[in-house]
GUDOMI-481898 format. One record per residue (C-alpha): residue number from 1; x, y, z; chain; residue in one letter. Coordinates in nm, 3 decimals. Each point is the difference from the previous one (the first is absolute). Example, Ala and Ser with C-alpha at 12.3 -4.5 7.8 and 13.67 -1.06 7.14 Angstrom:
# GUDOMI-481898
+-----+---------+---------+---------+-------+-----+
:   n :    east :   north :      up : chain : res :
+-----+---------+---------+---------+-------+-----+
:   1 :   1.230 :  -0.450 :   0.780 :     A :   A :
:   2 :   0.137 :   0.344 :  -0.066 :     A :   S :
+-----+---------+---------+---------+-------+-----+
# end
This chain:
# GUDOMI-481898
+-----+---------+---------+---------+-------+-----+
:   n :    east :   north :      up : chain : res :
+-----+---------+---------+---------+-------+-----+
:   1 :   0.991 :  -4.816 :  -4.212 :     A :   M :
:   2 :  -0.256 :  -0.084 :  -0.271 :     A :   S :
:   3 :  -0.369 :   0.087 :   0.025 :     A :   N :
:   4 :  -0.084 :  -0.367 :   0.058 :     A :   A :
:   5 :   0.253 :  -0.023 :   0.283 :     A :   E :
:   6 :  -0.125 :   0.324 :   0.156 :     A :   T :
:   7 :  -0.361 :  -0.116 :  -0.028 :     A :   S :
:   8 :   0.086 :  -0.341 :   0.147 :     A :   S :
:   9 :   0.189 :   0.160 :   0.290 :     A :   H :
:  10 :  -0.285 :   0.244 :   0.064 :     A :   R :
:  11 :  -0.260 :  -0.281 :  -0.012 :     A :   D :
:  12 :   0.204 :  -0.209 :   0.244 :     A :   T :
:  13 :   0.040 :   0.294 :   0.237 :     A :   A :
:  14 :  -0.371 :   0.081 :  -0.026 :     A :   E :
:  15 :  -0.098 :  -0.357 :   0.087 :     A :   R :
:  16 :   0.227 :   0.009 :   0.304 :     A :   R :
:  17 :  -0.143 :   0.328 :   0.127 :     A :   H :
:  18 :  -0.364 :  -0.068 :  -0.080 :     A :   N :
:  19 :  -0.113 :  -0.311 :   0.187 :     A :   P :
:  20 :  -0.360 :   0.029 :  -0.125 :     A :   R :
:  21 :   0.124 :  -0.004 :  -0.360 :     A :   L :
:  22 :   0.225 :  -0.297 :   0.076 :     A :   R :
:  23 :  -0.294 :  -0.183 :   0.161 :     A :   E :
:  24 :  -0.219 :   0.063 :  -0.305 :     A :   L :
:  25 :   0.269 :  -0.115 :  -0.243 :     A :   V :
:  26 :   0.072 :  -0.310 :   0.209 :     A :   D :
:  27 :  -0.370 :  -0.088 :   0.011 :     A :   E :
:  28 :  -0.038 :   0.042 :  -0.375 :     A :   M :
:  29 :   0.311 :  -0.209 :  -0.071 :     A :   L :
:  30 :  -0.115 :  -0.273 :   0.240 :     A :   A :
:  31 :  -0.333 :  -0.019 :  -0.182 :     A :   S :
:  32 :   0.173 :  -0.029 :  -0.336 :     A :   I :
:  33 :   0.241 :  -0.266 :   0.126 :     A :   R :
:  34 :  -0.282 :  -0.200 :   0.157 :     A :   A :
:  35 :  -0.190 :   0.002 :  -0.327 :     A :   A :
:  36 :   0.304 :  -0.065 :  -0.220 :     A :   A :
:  37 :  -0.015 :  -0.376 :   0.038 :     A :   N :
:  38 :  -0.377 :  -0.032 :  -0.006 :     A :   V :
:  39 :  -0.216 :   0.027 :  -0.309 :     A :   D :
:  40 :  -0.245 :   0.249 :   0.146 :     A :   L :
:  41 :  -0.026 :   0.204 :  -0.318 :     A :   W :
:  42 :   0.011 :  -0.046 :  -0.372 :     A :   T :
:  43 :   0.304 :   0.134 :  -0.184 :     A :   A :
:  44 :  -0.203 :   0.304 :  -0.112 :     A :   A :
:  45 :  -0.116 :   0.070 :   0.356 :     A :   E :
:  46 :   0.356 :  -0.031 :   0.130 :     A :   R :
:  47 :   0.125 :   0.242 :  -0.267 :     A :   D :
:  48 :  -0.271 :   0.248 :   0.095 :     A :   R :
:  49 :   0.073 :  -0.029 :   0.372 :     A :   Y :
:  50 :   0.374 :   0.037 :  -0.055 :     A :   E :
:  51 :  -0.064 :   0.316 :  -0.205 :     A :   A :
:  52 :  -0.230 :   0.127 :   0.277 :     A :   D :
:  53 :   0.271 :  -0.071 :   0.257 :     A :   M :
:  54 :   0.261 :   0.190 :  -0.202 :     A :   A :
:  55 :  -0.237 :   0.299 :  -0.029 :     A :   R :
:  56 :  -0.085 :  -0.007 :   0.370 :     A :   I :
:  57 :   0.363 :  -0.025 :   0.105 :     A :   M :
:  58 :   0.094 :   0.291 :  -0.226 :     A :   Q :
:  59 :  -0.271 :   0.210 :   0.165 :     A :   T :
:  60 :   0.116 :  -0.105 :   0.348 :     A :   V :
:  61 :   0.362 :   0.087 :  -0.084 :     A :   R :
:  62 :  -0.100 :   0.336 :  -0.147 :     A :   T :
:  63 :  -0.198 :   0.099 :   0.308 :     A :   H :
:  64 :   0.264 :  -0.135 :   0.239 :     A :   A :
:  65 :   0.278 :   0.196 :  -0.168 :     A :   V :
:  66 :  -0.210 :   0.316 :   0.019 :     A :   R :
:  67 :  -0.063 :  -0.070 :   0.368 :     A :   G :
:  68 :  -0.376 :   0.020 :  -0.045 :     A :   E :
:  69 :  -0.226 :  -0.132 :   0.273 :     A :   T :
:  70 :  -0.340 :  -0.161 :  -0.039 :     A :   R :
:  71 :  -0.166 :   0.318 :   0.135 :     A :   A :
:  72 :   0.171 :   0.208 :  -0.269 :     A :   Q :
:  73 :  -0.124 :  -0.236 :  -0.271 :     A :   L :
:  74 :  -0.364 :   0.001 :   0.111 :     A :   E :
+-----+---------+---------+---------+-------+-----+
# end
């Protein structure tokens, strides 16, 4: 199994076993989808927000994989 396949399998398993993470991801995706067909932002703003989203999601995945809780992060 390749690294990408292992990562994808692990991410899928993590989402299934971590309902709070799944809820957060679903909420973020719903917000993006709702805004996708509406010109709320300029192209530059959208690019910035998409980059922010990628950074946030990477942080969420990193902490989720480590099993860190909010209390441990504060």
